[in-house]
N, C-alpha and C positions, 0 to 999 in steps of 0.2 A: 491647363494644370497649375501653371505658375499663378494664375489669377485666383483660382479657387482654393489652392493650397489643401487638397484633400487629405483626410486622416485614413482613408482606406478607399481602395478602387476595386470595384466589381466589374470586370470586363466581360459583360454578357452579350455584347454586340457580335454578330456574325451571320454568315449564310448557313442556315441550319437544315436545309432541306436535302436529305441524303440522295434522293432520286434525282433531283434537279442537277446535282453536282456531276452527274454523268455527262450531261449535255453542256454544262456551264462550268467546266473545270477551271478555266482561266480566271473567270470572275470569283469563283469559290476560293481559289488560291489568293487572289489579290485581297479579298475582304478578310478572310480568316488569318492568313499568314502576314501579309503586309500590314493589315489593320492592327494586328497584335503587336507587331514590331513598333509601330508608330506609338502605341499606348505605352509600352514598356520603356522605350527610350524617352518618352516625355517625362515619365515618373523618375527614370534614372537621372535626369537633368535637375531635379528639384534639390534644394539644399537639404530639406528633411524628406526622406523617402518613405512613403507610406506603404504598407503591404498591399499586394495586388492579387486578387483571386482570378485565375484564368481557367475557365471551363474547357476541359478537353472532350473526350467522348469515349463511350464504350466502343466505339467503331475503331479505335486504335489497335484493338486486340485481334489475334488471329482467331477466326471462328472456331468454336469447340462446342462439344455436346455436354458441357458441364458448366456450372457457375464459375465465372472468370475472376481470378484473383488478380491483385495488382502487379504481382511478379510474373504473370503469364507473358508468353512472347507477344511482342507487338508487331503485327503484320496486317495492316488495314486491308479489308476486303473491297474498298471502294474509294473513289476519289475524295469524298468528304472525310473519311477516316485519315487518308494521307495528309489532308491540310491540318488535321488535328494533332497528328504525330509531329508534323513540322512545327506547330505551335509549341508542343512540349519541349522540342529540341531548342527552339528559340528561347523559351523560358529558362532552360537549363544553362544557356550561355549567360543570360543576364543574372541568373543566381550566382554563378561563378564570379560575376563581377560585383557581387555585394547586394543585389536587389532581393527583397523578400517576396517571392512569388509562391503562392499556394496554388496547387493543381488538384482539380477535382475531375473525375471521369464519370458524368451522369449517364445513367441508362434511361430508357424511355420513361418520360413524365408526361403527364396529361393535365388539362384543367380548362377553365373557361377562358374565352378569348384566344384559344390556340387556332391557328390558320386551319381551314378546311382541307389543305393538302395533307394533313396528318389524320390518320385513320380514325381515331375516336371522334374527333371534331367532324370529320366527313360524314360519318355514320349518323351522328347527332343531328347535324343540319338536314340530312335527308329525311330522317324521321320527323322532324318539325315541319319540312315541306309537305310530307304525307298527311301530317295532322291538320294542316291547313288546306288541304285539297289542291295543292299546287302540283302534284305529281301523283302518278299511279301508286297504289299501296305495295310497291315492290322495290327492294334494294338490290341493285346488281352488284355483285362483288367478285373478287378474285380468289386468291389463296387464303383460306381461312385456318390453315393449320399451323402457320408460322406462330411461334411463341415469343412473347416479349413481356418485359416488366412494364407495369403501369402505375408508376408512383405519382401521387398528386404533386403538382407543381408547388404547392405551398410547403409540403415536406421537403422537397428538393431545395427550395430557398432557405428554409431552416437549416439544412445541412451545409449549404454555403456559408452561412453566418457562423455556424460552429467551426468550420475549418478556418475561417478568417480569425476567430478569437482563440482557438485553441490548437490548430493544426500546425504541422511543421512545414518550413519552407522547403519546396522541392520534392516532397513526399506526397505521391499521388494518393487520392482517396476515391474508391468506388462509391458513387452515390447510388446505392442499389438496395433492393429489398430481399433479394434472394428468391423471389417468387415470380414465376412466368405464367402469363395467361395466353391461351390461344386467341387468335383473331376472332375464332368462332365464338369462344365464350364472351368476349368483349361485346360482339354484336348481339348475342343472346341476352346479355344483361341490359344492354340499351334498349332492346325491343321490349323486354319485360317493364321497363319504365315508360314505354310509349302510351299514348292515350287512345290509340287506334291499332287495328290489326295491321301487321306487316309481313309481307312475304319476302322470301330471300331466293335470289336466283344467282348460281354460280356461272360466271362467263369465263371460259378458259382464255380468252383474249386479254383479260385483265391480269393475268398471272405475270409476275416479273421473275424472270431468270435469275436475277441476282439477289433475291430474297434469302436471308438466312433463316434456316429452319428454327434456330434457337438463339436468343441473346439474353443472357441472365447473369447477374454479377453476384460475386461473393462479398457480402457486407461486413464480414469479420472485423476488419481494420477499423472502419469508421464506428462500428458499435463498440469495440472493446477500447479504443483509444479515445474517442470523443463522446460516446454515450448516445449517438443518434440512431433513431430507428423511426420508420414511417408510422404516422399515428392516424391518418385519415383513411377511413374504409373505401374500397374501390366503389361501392354502390353510392356513397355520398359524393364522391368526385363525379360520377356519371350524372348524377341528378344535377350538379352544378353546371356541367357541360350542356346538358339539355335545356335547362332553364335559361342559360345564356343565350342560346339560339332561339328560345321561345320569346324572349325580349327584344330580338332583332327583327327589322323589317324584311330581311333576306332579299332586298332589291339588288344587293351586289354580292 
């Protein structure tokens, strides 16, 4: 930090896999919480302190059956959300000491190059493997009824930039579209873009008891205060994801 003398810091590094956090809680805490502490303290030690953007998560909220607002109760339903709540509390302490920290709470976003441990990328990779004849034309899935936001990552990054340029320190902003899609609809849309026929088989063994039935955010604050709204249609995003995997060797 002292060598680079940044004019802005986007702290996007972290352990982002919600499912993995159940089995790797210690590592997730170390990466997300301690990692953020090191970044913020390094910025605080600079003579000229730049603003810092810290992504929290929609997982800090108590699960609900409606679009979540920024003032909803924070009661994380999983270890990953717990680490992000701790990050927010840590940021609050540094804000009280004069650091300019901007907080965003992104909901689900997808795009090319996302790890296949995330559902859209996983489905897309399987479809490409089927297109290449590397697997039977069948995708085995778990719960398809869970509903999630599916914002293009490029729209999400644009929201981060707007929060950094026009947002308020310590004021959290949902990066949310307000629209949720079922995993079934996501899969159906991807299959519609496939170049071969694909069957779907539901395997109850793939169901996760900790899956939230709905996770959708209320975007009112970021829309009215900053003027952000998603611009990239879902089908364009899914084309990007599929074409990314079509350009890969799939050896790993």
